[in-house]
Structures are given as structure tokens and as C-alpha cells.
N, C-alpha and C positions, 0 to 999 in steps of 0.2 A: 327098805327101799320103796320109793313111791313108784307106783305102776304108771306106765305111759297112758293107760286108759283114764286114770284120774286127772292127769294133766290136760288131756284133750277135753274132758268133760268140763273142767274149770275154764278153759279157753272159750268153749262154746257158751258157757253160762255168761261170761263177761261180754262176749259179742252180742248175745241176746239182750242183755241189759242195756248196752250202749245203743243198739238199734231201737229198743223201746223208748229210751229217753229222747233220742233225736226225733223220733216220729211223734212223740207226745208233747214235746216242748212247744212247737208252734201252736198246737191246739190250746195249751194252757195260756200261752202269751196272748192269743187272740181274745181270751176272756179278760185279761188283766189290763191291757193297754187301751187308752181312750182313743183309739184310731186303729190303723193297721198295726199288727205286731212287727217286731224287728226283722223277721224274715221277708217282709214285704217292702222294707225301706230301701231307698237308693243310697242313703247316707245316714250317718248317725244324727241323733236329735235329742232335744230335751223333752221330757214328758211331764205334764202337770197332773196333780191329784192322783198319782199312782200310789204314793205313800203320804201319810200325814206325819211330818217330823215334829211339829209342835214344840220347837226348841226356842222360838223367839221370846216368849214370855219369861222363860227361865234364864235366858242369856242376854237380855237387853235391859239396860238401866238408863233412865233419863235424868238429866240434871241441867242446871243453869250455871253458867260461869261468867265472870266479868272480863277475863283475859281474852284478848283477840287471839284466835288460833294461828299458829305458824304453819306455813305450807302453802301449796298452790290453791288459790281461790278459784272455784268454778262458779261463775255467775249464772243466774237464771236469765231467761230471755228478757225480763223487765230491767235487768242490770241493777236492780236494787237489792236482791238477795244473793247470797252465795253460800257455798259449803266448802269445808276442808276435810278431806278424808285422810287418815293416816293410821299407821300400825299394821301389824301382820300377826299371824297366828301366835299365840292363841287369843290375842286381844286386838281389837281395832276400834276406832271411834270416828264418828262423823260429827263435826261441829257446824252448826247452821246459824247464819246471821240473817234475820228477817226484819231489819230496821227497828229493832228493839234495843233497849239499853243492855240486855243480857244476850248471851249466846246460848243456844240450845244444844246440848251435847248428848249424843246417843253413844253409849259405851257398850260394845259387844264383847262377850267372853266366850271361851270355848269355840272360837270361830276358826275355820280353815282359811278362808280369805273373803274379802269383800270385792266383788267383781264389778268394775266399771259403773259406779254410781253416776246417775245422770238426771238432768231435768226433763220432765215430761211436758210441762208447760211453765208458766210464770211462777207457780207456787207449789207444784207437785214434784216431789223427788222420788226417783226409782232407785231401790237398792236390791241387789241380788246377793244374799248372804249364803255363802257355802259353809256348811257344817262339817263336810268331809269331801272326799273326792267325787261323790255322786249326789249327795243330799244338799239341797239348797232351798231357800225360801225367797220368793219375790215379795218385796214390801213397797207399798206406796205410802209416802209421808206427805201430809199437808203441813207445810212449814209455817203458814199463817196461824193455823189453829193448834199447831204443835201436837199433832195426833197422827196415829196410824189409820189410814183409810182402809187398807186391806193388806192381807198377807196370804200367800198361797204356796203350798209345798210343791217342790219339783224334784225331778230326778234326771241327772245327766245320764242318758241311756247309751252312751258310747260303748261301754263294756258289753251291755246286752246285745247291741248291734254286732259287735265284733264276735261275740260268742255264737250268735246265730249264723253269721257268715262262715265262721270256721266249721261249725257243725254241718252246715249245708254242703260245704266242700267235701267233708269227710264222707257224707252220704251220697255224693254224686249229684247234689242239687236238691233244692226244696221247692215245694209248691207253695205259693203264697196262699195262706188260708185267710180269706177276707171275712169280716164280720157281716152279718146280715144287716142291711140298713133298717133303722128303726122306722116304724110306721109313722108317717107324717100326720100331724094334726093340723086341721085348718086353723088359720089365725082368726081370733075373734075380732070383730070390728069394734073400734073404740067409739063409745057413745059420743055424740056431739052435744055441746053446751051442757055437759053434766047430766044429761038424761041417761037413765039406765034401762 
């Protein structure tokens, strides 16, 4: 038979561990998030560069096709280029027409979904590629050069925000632990006429 003293000790141990976790989580988050941690947020948000997913190279293939893509054409501001996005997990594709004889096709594999591709300007296309429920990469495509200009990993931090809010309610509230502002560096003046 288990004694009541052992059960009480186990309960106290669990309570101590929970208190330790809830007190230390905001301090850990303050070091990881590139801004205020989730306990300081007013609402959920996406966070960039928290994790490096590096899944784009492995899961994106480029090809040229002759057949015009079926589906809704989304035209660029210059009305000369367009793209058609279709498919759903685990595969999606974006086919781009940029006034060539061929269509440039971007084929994604192991994708969760492609969120609202859109034109940034006349020739730059923005894609947010979700690899899972929280992992995504933002990609900028130059359709004239048929190249990736940049890609950056991001995290949908909705779950982190909800966890911190829930933890803070359990503890009776949390104090926002703000990061220290970095020391500002004076801007260097740009030399005039190429002089250094």
C-alpha cells in the first residue's frame, strides 16, 4: 500500500516542476525570439529566422513546359506576365508565363500548402510555402530571370502565443520580460563622388 506521504511528495514535486517551467519559459523565449517573446504579444504572429528549415532546395524542381496551364491566371501589374498555382499537399505547382515561348514551372513536393502567392511588382512573385502547420519559407522569384532572389525561413507562432497565454493564466499572470535594446551604432556617412 502506498503511503499518503509519498503521494503528497509527488504532488509537491509536480507543482514545483510546473512553477519552474512557467517561470523559466518567458526568460528562454526572450532569448530566442527576434523581438519580444510571446508573453509580451497582444496577438499571435509569424516570426522569421527562428528556425532554418532549408527545405526549399530539396523539395523544389524547375522545368519548362510548352502547354499553357489550366486554372485562374493571376496577372502581374504590367498585365504581360501571369502565374497559375494549383495542387495541394503533398504536391503543388506554380506555372509562370513571362512572354516567352515556354512556361516556367515550379514543382513543390512534401508541401503542406502554398499560401496566397502574389505579385510584389511587375516581375517579382512572392510565395509562402508551408512545410507543416508552423514551418514556412518566404520566397521571392524574379520571373524575367527565372531565378530565386531570396528565401527566408519562418515560423507561425500561433501555438507558442497560445501556450504562453495559457501558462500565464495558470500562474495568475506573467510579467513581460523585454530584451535589452542593442547598443545603437552611429551611421557612417556615405562618401561623395566615390571618395573614401
